[in-house]
ZAKOL-857375 format. One record per residue: residue in three letters; x, y, z of N, C-alpha, C, O in turn. Coordinates in steps of 0.2 Angstrom, whole numbers, padded with zeros to 4 digits, always signed. Example, Ala and Ser with C-alpha at 12.3 -4.5 7.8 and 13.67 -1.06 7.14 Angstrom:
residues 2
ALA+0066-0028+0039+0062-0022+0039+0066-0016+0039+0071-0017+0042 SER+0064-0011+0035+0068-0005+0036+0064+0000+0039+0067+0006+0040 
***
This chain:
residues 289
UNK+0361+0493+0416+0365+0489+0421+0361+0491+0428+0359+0497+0429 UNK+0360+0486+0432+0356+0486+0438+0361+0489+0443+0367+0486+0444 UNK+0360+0493+0447+0364+0497+0451+0361+0496+0458+0355+0498+0459 UNK+0364+0494+0464+0361+0494+0470+0359+0501+0472+0363+0505+0471 UNK+0353+0502+0476+0351+0508+0478+0357+0512+0483+0357+0518+0483 UNK+0360+0507+0486+0366+0510+0491+0371+0514+0487+0374+0519+0489 UNK+0372+0511+0481+0378+0514+0477+0375+0521+0473+0378+0526+0473 UNK+0368+0520+0472+0365+0526+0468+0365+0532+0474+0366+0538+0472 UNK+0364+0530+0480+0363+0534+0486+0371+0537+0488+0371+0543+0490 UNK+0376+0533+0487+0383+0535+0487+0385+0541+0483+0388+0546+0485 UNK+0383+0540+0476+0384+0545+0471+0380+0552+0473+0383+0557+0472 UNK+0374+0551+0475+0370+0557+0477+0373+0561+0482+0374+0567+0482 UNK+0375+0557+0488+0378+0560+0494+0385+0563+0492+0386+0569+0494 UNK+0389+0560+0489+0396+0562+0486+0395+0568+0483+0399+0573+0484 UNK+0391+0569+0478+0390+0574+0473+0388+0580+0477+0390+0586+0476 UNK+0383+0579+0482+0380+0585+0486+0385+0588+0490+0386+0594+0491 UNK+0390+0583+0494+0396+0585+0498+0401+0589+0495+0403+0594+0497 UNK+0402+0587+0489+0408+0590+0484+0405+0597+0482+0409+0602+0484 UNK+0399+0598+0480+0396+0604+0478+0396+0609+0484+0398+0615+0483 UNK+0394+0606+0490+0394+0610+0496+0401+0613+0497+0402+0619+0499 UNK+0406+0608+0497+0413+0611+0498+0416+0616+0494+0419+0620+0496 UNK+0414+0616+0488+0416+0620+0483+0412+0627+0483+0413+0632+0480 UNK+0406+0627+0486+0402+0633+0488+0406+0638+0492+0405+0644+0492 UNK+0411+0635+0497+0414+0639+0501+0421+0639+0500+0425+0644+0503 UNK+0424+0635+0496+0431+0635+0495+0433+0633+0488+0430+0629+0485 UNK+0437+0637+0484+0440+0636+0478+0445+0630+0478+0448+0628+0483 UNK+0445+0626+0472+0450+0621+0472+0457+0624+0473+0461+0620+0476 UNK+0459+0629+0471+0466+0633+0472+0467+0633+0479+0473+0633+0481 UNK+0463+0634+0484+0464+0634+0492+0462+0627+0494+0461+0627+0500 UNK+0461+0622+0491+0460+0616+0494+0465+0610+0492+0468+0610+0486 UNK+0466+0606+0497+0471+0600+0495+0466+0594+0494+0461+0593+0498 UNK+0467+0589+0491+0463+0583+0490+0467+0577+0492+0472+0575+0489 UNK+0464+0573+0497+0468+0567+0499+0463+0561+0497+0457+0561+0498 UNK+0466+0556+0493+0463+0551+0490+0466+0545+0494+0471+0542+0493 UNK+0462+0543+0499+0464+0537+0504+0463+0531+0500+0460+0530+0495 UNK+0467+0526+0503+0466+0519+0501+0459+0515+0502+0456+0516+0507 UNK+0457+0512+0496+0450+0509+0496+0450+0502+0496+0444+0499+0496 UNK+0456+0498+0497+0456+0491+0495+0455+0490+0488+0457+0494+0484 UNK+0453+0484+0486+0452+0483+0479+0447+0487+0475+0447+0487+0469 UNK+0443+0490+0479+0437+0493+0475+0440+0501+0474+0436+0506+0476 UNK+0445+0501+0471+0448+0509+0470+0443+0512+0464+0443+0518+0463 UNK+0439+0508+0461+0434+0511+0457+0429+0515+0460+0426+0519+0457 UNK+0428+0515+0467+0424+0520+0470+0426+0526+0470+0423+0531+0470 UNK+0433+0527+0469+0435+0534+0468+0434+0537+0461+0435+0543+0461 UNK+0432+0534+0456+0429+0537+0450+0423+0541+0451+0422+0546+0448 UNK+0419+0538+0456+0413+0542+0458+0414+0549+0460+0411+0553+0459 UNK+0419+0549+0465+0421+0554+0468+0425+0559+0464+0423+0566+0464 UNK+0429+0557+0460+0433+0561+0454+0429+0564+0449+0429+0570+0448 UNK+0424+0560+0447+0420+0563+0442+0415+0568+0444+0413+0573+0441 UNK+0413+0568+0451+0409+0573+0454+0413+0579+0455+0411+0585+0454 UNK+0420+0578+0456+0424+0584+0456+0426+0587+0449+0425+0593+0448 UNK+0427+0583+0444+0428+0585+0438+0435+0587+0436+0439+0589+0441 UNK+0437+0586+0430+0444+0587+0428+0447+0594+0429+0452+0595+0432 UNK+0443+0599+0427+0445+0606+0428+0446+0608+0436+0452+0611+0437 UNK+0442+0606+0441+0444+0607+0447+0450+0603+0450+0454+0605+0454 UNK+0450+0596+0448+0455+0592+0449+0462+0595+0447+0467+0594+0451 UNK+0462+0598+0442+0469+0601+0439+0471+0608+0443+0476+0610+0444 UNK+0466+0610+0446+0466+0617+0450+0468+0616+0457+0469+0621+0460 UNK+0468+0610+0460+0468+0609+0467+0476+0611+0469+0481+0611+0465 UNK+0476+0615+0475+0482+0616+0477+0488+0610+0478+0494+0611+0477 UNK+0485+0605+0480+0489+0598+0481+0483+0592+0481+0478+0593+0483 UNK+0487+0587+0478+0483+0581+0478+0487+0575+0480+0493+0574+0478 UNK+0485+0572+0485+0489+0567+0489+0485+0560+0488+0479+0559+0490 UNK+0489+0555+0485+0486+0548+0483+0489+0542+0486+0495+0542+0486 UNK+0486+0538+0488+0489+0532+0491+0485+0525+0487+0479+0525+0484 UNK+0489+0521+0487+0487+0513+0485+0483+0513+0479+0485+0517+0474 UNK+0478+0510+0479+0474+0509+0473+0471+0515+0470+0470+0516+0464 UNK+0470+0520+0475+0468+0527+0473+0472+0530+0467+0470+0534+0463 UNK+0478+0529+0467+0484+0531+0462+0481+0528+0455+0480+0532+0450 UNK+0479+0522+0455+0476+0519+0449+0470+0524+0447+0469+0526+0441 UNK+0466+0525+0451+0459+0528+0450+0461+0536+0447+0459+0538+0442 UNK+0466+0539+0451+0468+0546+0449+0470+0546+0442+0467+0550+0438 UNK+0475+0542+0440+0477+0542+0433+0472+0539+0428+0472+0541+0422 UNK+0468+0534+0430+0463+0531+0426+0458+0537+0424+0456+0537+0419 UNK+0456+0541+0429+0451+0546+0429+0454+0551+0424+0450+0554+0419 UNK+0460+0553+0424+0463+0558+0419+0463+0555+0412+0462+0559+0408 UNK+0464+0549+0412+0463+0546+0405+0456+0546+0402+0455+0549+0397 UNK+0451+0544+0406+0445+0544+0404+0442+0551+0402+0439+0552+0397 UNK+0443+0556+0407+0441+0562+0406+0444+0566+0399+0441+0571+0397 UNK+0450+0564+0397+0453+0567+0392+0452+0562+0385+0456+0564+0380 UNK+0448+0557+0385+0448+0553+0380+0453+0549+0378+0454+0548+0372 UNK+0458+0548+0382+0464+0544+0381+0464+0536+0383+0469+0533+0383 UNK+0458+0534+0385+0457+0527+0387+0456+0523+0380+0453+0524+0375 UNK+0460+0517+0381+0460+0513+0375+0453+0508+0374+0451+0507+0368 UNK+0450+0507+0379+0444+0503+0379+0438+0508+0381+0439+0512+0386 UNK+0432+0508+0378+0427+0513+0379+0424+0512+0387+0424+0506+0390 UNK+0422+0517+0389+0418+0517+0396+0413+0512+0395+0411+0508+0399 UNK+0409+0513+0389+0402+0508+0389+0405+0501+0389+0401+0497+0391 UNK+0410+0499+0386+0413+0493+0386+0414+0490+0393+0412+0485+0395 UNK+0418+0494+0397+0419+0494+0404+0414+0493+0409+0414+0490+0415 UNK+0408+0496+0407+0401+0496+0410+0398+0489+0410+0394+0487+0415 UNK+0399+0485+0405+0397+0479+0404+0398+0474+0409+0404+0473+0411 UNK+0393+0471+0413+0395+0466+0418+0400+0461+0416+0404+0459+0421 UNK+0401+0459+0410+0406+0454+0407+0413+0456+0407+0418+0453+0407 UNK+0413+0463+0408+0420+0467+0407+0426+0464+0412+0431+0463+0410 UNK+0423+0463+0418+0427+0460+0423+0431+0455+0422+0436+0453+0426 UNK+0429+0450+0417+0432+0444+0416+0439+0445+0413+0444+0441+0414 UNK+0440+0450+0409+0447+0452+0407+0451+0453+0412+0457+0451+0412 UNK+0449+0456+0418+0454+0457+0424+0455+0451+0427+0461+0449+0429 UNK+0450+0447+0428+0451+0440+0431+0456+0436+0428+0461+0434+0431 UNK+0455+0436+0421+0460+0432+0416+0467+0435+0417+0472+0431+0417 UNK+0468+0441+0418+0475+0444+0419+0478+0442+0425+0484+0441+0426 UNK+0474+0440+0430+0476+0438+0437+0477+0430+0437+0481+0427+0441 UNK+0472+0427+0433+0472+0419+0435+0472+0416+0428+0469+0419+0423 UNK+0476+0411+0428+0477+0406+0421+0476+0399+0423+0480+0397+0428 UNK+0471+0396+0420+0470+0389+0422+0464+0388+0427+0462+0392+0431 UNK+0462+0382+0426+0455+0381+0430+0456+0382+0438+0452+0384+0441 UNK+0463+0380+0440+0464+0379+0448+0468+0385+0450+0471+0385+0455 UNK+0469+0390+0446+0473+0397+0448+0470+0399+0455+0474+0400+0459 UNK+0464+0400+0456+0461+0403+0462+0463+0399+0468+0465+0401+0473 UNK+0462+0392+0467+0464+0388+0473+0472+0388+0474+0474+0388+0479 UNK+0475+0389+0468+0483+0389+0470+0485+0396+0474+0489+0396+0478 UNK+0481+0401+0472+0482+0408+0475+0481+0407+0482+0484+0410+0487 UNK+0475+0404+0484+0473+0403+0491+0478+0399+0495+0480+0401+0500 UNK+0480+0393+0492+0485+0389+0495+0491+0393+0497+0494+0393+0502 UNK+0494+0397+0492+0500+0402+0493+0499+0406+0499+0503+0407+0503 UNK+0493+0409+0499+0492+0414+0505+0492+0410+0511+0494+0412+0517 UNK+0490+0403+0512+0489+0400+0517+0496+0398+0520+0497+0396+0526 UNK+0500+0397+0515+0507+0395+0517+0512+0401+0518+0518+0400+0518 UNK+0509+0407+0518+0514+0413+0519+0516+0416+0513+0521+0421+0514 UNK+0514+0414+0507+0517+0417+0501+0511+0422+0498+0506+0423+0501 UNK+0513+0426+0494+0509+0431+0491+0505+0427+0485+0507+0423+0482 UNK+0499+0429+0484+0494+0426+0480+0496+0426+0473+0495+0421+0469 UNK+0499+0432+0470+0502+0432+0464+0510+0434+0464+0513+0437+0468 UNK+0513+0431+0459+0521+0432+0459+0524+0439+0458+0530+0440+0459 UNK+0520+0444+0456+0522+0450+0454+0516+0455+0453+0510+0454+0453 UNK+0518+0461+0451+0512+0466+0449+0511+0466+0442+0508+0471+0440 UNK+0513+0461+0438+0512+0461+0431+0504+0461+0429+0502+0464+0425 UNK+0499+0457+0433+0493+0458+0431+0489+0465+0432+0485+0467+0429 UNK+0492+0469+0437+0490+0477+0437+0493+0480+0431+0489+0484+0428 UNK+0499+0479+0429+0501+0482+0423+0498+0480+0417+0497+0485+0412 UNK+0496+0474+0416+0492+0472+0411+0486+0475+0410+0484+0477+0404 UNK+0482+0476+0416+0476+0479+0417+0476+0487+0414+0471+0489+0410 UNK+0482+0490+0416+0483+0497+0414+0484+0498+0407+0481+0502+0403 UNK+0488+0492+0404+0490+0493+0396+0483+0492+0393+0482+0495+0387 UNK+0479+0487+0395+0473+0486+0392+0468+0491+0391+0465+0492+0386 UNK+0467+0494+0397+0462+0500+0397+0465+0506+0394+0461+0510+0390 UNK+0471+0508+0395+0473+0515+0393+0478+0515+0388+0480+0521+0387 UNK+0481+0510+0386+0486+0510+0380+0492+0514+0381+0496+0514+0386 UNK+0493+0518+0377+0499+0523+0377+0499+0528+0382+0504+0530+0384 UNK+0493+0529+0385+0493+0534+0391+0497+0533+0397+0500+0537+0400 UNK+0497+0526+0398+0501+0524+0404+0509+0523+0403+0512+0521+0407 UNK+0511+0524+0396+0517+0524+0395+0520+0531+0396+0526+0532+0395 UNK+0516+0536+0397+0519+0543+0398+0523+0543+0404+0521+0540+0409 UNK+0528+0546+0405+0532+0547+0411+0529+0551+0416+0525+0556+0414 UNK+0530+0550+0423+0527+0554+0428+0529+0561+0427+0525+0565+0430 UNK+0534+0562+0425+0536+0570+0424+0531+0574+0419+0531+0580+0419 UNK+0527+0570+0415+0522+0573+0411+0516+0576+0415+0513+0581+0412 UNK+0515+0574+0421+0510+0576+0425+0511+0582+0429+0517+0584+0431 UNK+0505+0586+0432+0506+0592+0436+0509+0591+0442+0510+0585+0445 UNK+0512+0597+0444+0516+0596+0450+0512+0596+0457+0516+0595+0462 UNK+0505+0597+0456+0501+0596+0462+0500+0589+0464+0498+0588+0470 UNK+0502+0584+0460+0500+0577+0462+0507+0574+0467+0513+0576+0465 UNK+0505+0571+0471+0510+0568+0476+0507+0560+0477+0502+0559+0480 UNK+0512+0556+0476+0511+0549+0476+0515+0546+0481+0521+0548+0482 UNK+0512+0541+0485+0516+0539+0491+0518+0532+0490+0514+0528+0487 UNK+0524+0530+0491+0527+0523+0490+0531+0522+0497+0533+0526+0501 UNK+0532+0515+0498+0535+0512+0504+0541+0508+0502+0540+0504+0497 UNK+0546+0508+0505+0552+0504+0504+0553+0499+0509+0554+0493+0507 UNK+0551+0500+0515+0551+0495+0521+0546+0497+0525+0543+0502+0525 UNK+0543+0492+0529+0537+0493+0534+0539+0497+0539+0535+0501+0542 UNK+0545+0498+0541+0547+0502+0547+0550+0509+0545+0552+0512+0550 UNK+0551+0510+0538+0554+0516+0536+0548+0521+0535+0542+0519+0534 UNK+0551+0528+0535+0547+0533+0533+0544+0533+0526+0548+0530+0522 UNK+0538+0535+0524+0536+0534+0518+0539+0539+0513+0542+0544+0515 UNK+0539+0537+0507+0542+0541+0502+0537+0545+0497+0532+0541+0495 UNK+0538+0551+0495+0534+0553+0491+0537+0556+0484+0542+0559+0483 UNK+0533+0554+0479+0535+0556+0472+0531+0562+0469+0525+0561+0469 UNK+0534+0567+0467+0531+0572+0464+0535+0576+0459+0542+0575+0459 UNK+0532+0581+0456+0536+0585+0452+0538+0592+0454+0539+0597+0451 UNK+0539+0592+0461+0541+0598+0464+0546+0597+0469+0549+0591+0469 UNK+0547+0602+0474+0552+0601+0479+0550+0596+0485+0555+0595+0489 UNK+0544+0594+0485+0542+0589+0490+0544+0582+0488+0544+0578+0492 UNK+0547+0581+0482+0549+0573+0481+0555+0571+0485+0560+0575+0486 UNK+0554+0565+0487+0559+0562+0491+0565+0561+0486+0564+0560+0480 UNK+0572+0563+0488+0577+0562+0484+0578+0557+0480+0579+0557+0474 UNK+0577+0551+0484+0578+0545+0480+0573+0543+0475+0574+0538+0471 UNK+0567+0546+0475+0562+0545+0470+0563+0550+0464+0558+0549+0460 UNK+0567+0555+0464+0567+0559+0458+0568+0555+0452+0565+0557+0446 UNK+0573+0550+0452+0574+0546+0446+0567+0543+0443+0567+0541+0437 UNK+0563+0541+0447+0556+0539+0445+0552+0543+0440+0548+0541+0437 UNK+0554+0549+0441+0550+0554+0436+0550+0553+0429+0545+0554+0426 UNK+0555+0550+0427+0556+0547+0419+0553+0540+0418+0553+0538+0412 UNK+0549+0537+0423+0547+0531+0423+0540+0531+0420+0537+0535+0422 UNK+0537+0526+0416+0531+0527+0413+0526+0525+0420+0528+0522+0424 UNK+0521+0529+0419+0516+0529+0425+0513+0522+0427+0511+0521+0433 UNK+0513+0518+0422+0510+0511+0424+0514+0507+0430+0511+0503+0434 UNK+0521+0509+0429+0525+0505+0434+0524+0509+0441+0524+0506+0446 UNK+0523+0516+0441+0522+0520+0447+0515+0517+0450+0515+0517+0456 UNK+0510+0517+0446+0503+0515+0449+0503+0507+0452+0500+0506+0457 UNK+0508+0503+0448+0508+0496+0451+0512+0496+0457+0510+0493+0462 UNK+0517+0500+0458+0520+0500+0464+0516+0503+0470+0516+0500+0476 UNK+0513+0508+0468+0508+0511+0474+0503+0506+0476+0502+0505+0482 UNK+0501+0501+0472+0495+0497+0473+0498+0490+0475+0494+0485+0476 UNK+0505+0490+0476+0508+0483+0477+0507+0481+0483+0511+0482+0487 UNK+0501+0478+0485+0500+0475+0491+0504+0469+0493+0503+0464+0489 UNK+0508+0469+0498+0513+0463+0499+0510+0456+0499+0512+0452+0495 UNK+0504+0455+0502+0501+0448+0502+0498+0446+0496+0495+0441+0495 UNK+0497+0451+0492+0494+0450+0485+0499+0449+0479+0499+0444+0475 UNK+0503+0454+0479+0507+0455+0473+0515+0454+0475+0519+0454+0470 UNK+0516+0453+0481+0523+0451+0482+0527+0456+0486+0532+0454+0489 UNK+0525+0462+0486+0529+0468+0489+0535+0469+0486+0536+0469+0480 UNK+0541+0471+0489+0547+0472+0486+0550+0466+0483+0551+0461+0487 UNK+0553+0467+0477+0557+0461+0475+0561+0464+0468+0560+0470+0467 UNK+0565+0460+0465+0568+0463+0459+0564+0466+0454+0560+0463+0452 UNK+0566+0473+0453+0562+0476+0448+0556+0480+0450+0553+0483+0446 UNK+0554+0479+0457+0549+0482+0460+0551+0484+0467+0550+0480+0472 UNK+0555+0489+0467+0558+0491+0474+0553+0495+0479+0555+0497+0485 UNK+0548+0496+0477+0543+0499+0482+0536+0496+0482+0534+0493+0477 UNK+0532+0497+0487+0526+0494+0488+0521+0498+0492+0522+0504+0494 UNK+0514+0496+0492+0509+0499+0495+0510+0502+0502+0511+0498+0507 UNK+0510+0509+0503+0512+0511+0510+0507+0510+0515+0509+0511+0521 UNK+0501+0508+0513+0496+0506+0518+0498+0501+0523+0496+0501+0529 UNK+0503+0497+0521+0505+0491+0525+0512+0493+0528+0517+0489+0528 UNK+0512+0498+0531+0517+0501+0536+0516+0505+0542+0510+0507+0542 UNK+0520+0505+0546+0517+0508+0552+0517+0516+0552+0515+0519+0556 UNK+0520+0518+0546+0520+0526+0545+0514+0528+0541+0514+0534+0539 UNK+0510+0524+0539+0504+0526+0535+0499+0531+0538+0498+0536+0535 UNK+0497+0529+0544+0492+0533+0548+0496+0540+0550+0493+0546+0549 UNK+0501+0540+0552+0505+0546+0554+0506+0551+0548+0506+0557+0549 UNK+0507+0548+0542+0507+0552+0536+0501+0555+0534+0501+0561+0533 UNK+0495+0552+0535+0489+0554+0534+0487+0560+0538+0484+0564+0536 UNK+0489+0559+0545+0488+0565+0550+0493+0571+0548+0490+0576+0549 UNK+0498+0569+0546+0503+0576+0544+0500+0579+0538+0500+0585+0538 UNK+0498+0575+0533+0495+0579+0527+0489+0583+0529+0487+0589+0527 UNK+0485+0580+0534+0478+0584+0535+0479+0589+0541+0475+0593+0543 UNK+0485+0590+0544+0487+0594+0549+0488+0601+0547+0490+0605+0552 UNK+0488+0603+0541+0490+0610+0539+0483+0614+0540+0478+0612+0543 UNK+0484+0620+0539+0478+0625+0539+0475+0626+0532+0471+0631+0532 UNK+0476+0622+0528+0472+0622+0521+0466+0618+0522+0466+0613+0526 UNK+0461+0620+0518+0456+0616+0517+0457+0610+0514+0460+0609+0509 UNK+0455+0604+0518+0457+0597+0514+0451+0593+0513+0447+0592+0518 UNK+0450+0591+0507+0444+0586+0505+0447+0579+0505+0452+0578+0502 UNK+0444+0575+0509+0448+0568+0510+0442+0563+0508+0437+0563+0511 UNK+0444+0559+0503+0440+0554+0501+0442+0547+0504+0447+0545+0502 UNK+0438+0545+0508+0440+0539+0513+0435+0534+0514+0429+0536+0515 UNK+0436+0527+0515+0430+0523+0517+0429+0524+0525+0424+0521+0527 UNK+0433+0527+0528+0432+0526+0535+0429+0532+0539+0427+0531+0545 UNK+0427+0537+0536+0425+0543+0540+0420+0547+0536+0421+0547+0530 UNK+0415+0551+0539+0411+0556+0536+0411+0562+0540+0413+0562+0546 UNK+0409+0568+0537+0408+0574+0541+0414+0579+0540+0419+0578+0536 UNK+0413+0584+0545+0418+0590+0545+0421+0590+0551+0417+0589+0556 UNK+0428+0592+0552+0431+0594+0557+0436+0599+0556+0441+0598+0553 UNK+0435+0605+0559+0439+0610+0558+0440+0612+0550+0435+0613+0546 UNK+0446+0611+0547+0447+0613+0540+0446+0606+0536+0448+0607+0530 UNK+0444+0601+0539+0444+0595+0536+0437+0592+0533+0433+0592+0538 UNK+0436+0590+0527+0430+0588+0526+0431+0580+0523+0433+0578+0517 UNK+0428+0576+0528+0429+0569+0526+0423+0566+0522+0417+0567+0523 UNK+0424+0563+0516+0420+0562+0511+0420+0554+0511+0424+0551+0507 UNK+0416+0550+0514+0415+0543+0514+0413+0541+0507+0407+0542+0505 UNK+0418+0537+0504+0418+0535+0497+0415+0527+0496+0414+0525+0491 UNK+0413+0525+0502+0409+0518+0502+0402+0519+0504+0400+0523+0508 UNK+0398+0514+0501+0391+0514+0503+0390+0512+0510+0395+0510+0513 UNK+0384+0512+0513+0382+0510+0519+0385+0503+0521+0385+0499+0516 UNK+0386+0501+0527+0389+0495+0528+0395+0496+0531+0398+0501+0532 UNK+0399+0490+0533+0405+0489+0536+0411+0489+0530+0411+0483+0527 UNK+0414+0495+0529+0419+0495+0524+0425+0489+0524+0427+0487+0519 UNK+0426+0488+0531+0432+0483+0531+0430+0476+0528+0433+0473+0524 UNK+0423+0474+0531+0421+0468+0528+0420+0468+0520+0422+0463+0516 UNK+0418+0474+0518+0417+0474+0510+0424+0473+0507+0425+0469+0502 UNK+0429+0476+0510+0436+0475+0507+0438+0468+0507+0440+0466+0502 UNK+0437+0465+0513+0438+0458+0513+0436+0453+0508+0439+0449+0506 UNK+0429+0455+0507+0426+0452+0502+0429+0453+0495+0430+0448+0492 UNK+0431+0459+0494+0433+0460+0487+0441+0457+0486+0442+0455+0481 UNK+0444+0457+0491+0451+0454+0491+0450+0446+0490+0454+0443+0486 UNK+0445+0443+0494+0443+0436+0493+0442+0435+0486+0444+0430+0483 UNK+0438+0438+0483+0435+0437+0476+0442+0438+0471+0443+0434+0467 UNK+0446+0443+0472+0452+0444+0468+0456+0439+0468+0459+0436+0463 UNK+0458+0436+0474+0462+0431+0475+0460+0424+0473+0464+0420+0470 UNK+0454+0423+0474+0451+0416+0472+0448+0416+0465+0446+0410+0462 UNK+0448+0421+0461+0446+0421+0454+0439+0421+0453+0437+0419+0448 UNK+0435+0424+0458+0428+0424+0458+0425+0430+0455+0429+0435+0455 UNK+0419+0430+0452+0416+0435+0448+0415+0441+0453+0413+0440+0459 UNK+0417+0447+0450+0415+0453+0455+0414+0459+0450+0418+0462+0447 UNK+0407+0460+0449+0404+0465+0445+0405+0472+0448+0403+0477+0445 UNK+0407+0473+0454+0407+0479+0457+0411+0485+0453+0409+0491+0454 UNK+0417+0483+0450+0421+0487+0446+0417+0490+0441+0416+0497+0440 UNK+0414+0486+0437+0410+0489+0431+0404+0493+0433+0402+0498+0430 UNK+0401+0491+0439+0395+0495+0442+0397+0502+0444+0394+0506+0443 UNK+0404+0502+0447+0406+0509+0449+0407+0513+0444+0405+0519+0444 UNK+0410+0510+0438+0412+0514+0432+0405+0517+0429+0404+0523+0427 UNK+0401+0513+0428+0394+0515+0426+0391+0521+0430+0388+0526+0428 UNK+0392+0519+0437+0388+0525+0441+0392+0531+0441+0389+0536+0441 UNK+0398+0531+0440+0403+0537+0440+0401+0541+0434+0399+0546+0434 UNK+0402+0537+0428+0401+0540+0421+0395+0540+0417+0394+0545+0413 UNK+0391+0536+0419+0384+0536+0415+0378+0537+0418+0372+0538+0416 UNK+0378+0536+0425+0372+0537+0428+0372+0545+0432+0376+0547+0435 UNK+0366+0548+0430+0365+0555+0432+0361+0555+0438+0356+0552+0439 UNK+0363+0560+0443+0360+0560+0449+0353+0564+0448+0349+0565+0453 
***
């Protein structure tokens, strides 16, 4: 697979920064924050594979938002051999057609989705395309309940754009109203975490929570998570470098991340081809630095 130099440089930089972080700090004394990346959540596979499963399991805390929740559980499936579809199959440029077809049916589906956006509706009627993609790639793994997973994982959900964010975890940090979600298959948790309102419809019957990025409490929550005295490794599209106990790991290649996200959203909604996802998976799991 042909991979642009910017993506190869991204992997090299990310791997070097992660190695530098763990030269000074153990995973047990480190928190990991996986910020939202827009539709290109597959960039987080590059970060997560550079960290490795053993260190991931040893982190003091893991905090995940939006599509990065998809990447987190997907990485755990890939790294334990629980994926239903092989990595090599997903690395093929044509693999993304499966995901396009899960979002779009019929020749004019893309035009219909754009028209819905232009009239103030969501592009798709529900999170079912997300759930279908999870079932396709990971099979029985995504039927496991959230309670099956480690207590260091914290997933953030929103109920209203003006309400405080809710956290799902298997420890005392869990928001009381989310405790009952621990018994729910993770495919539904992942879909709600990535439930972008203008794409998948936000809160509706059967889907009581949505992507917290689209609330006024998103940024304050990020600041609260990173304001502790613990060493914090932050994978984000928006920032690089170190500040006090925070190590910002920019998980996007060079260029304007916001513009790249908008292009990915437009491809998703309009049903246009986007091989970036397959390319990210190849870079994460098959390309050696």
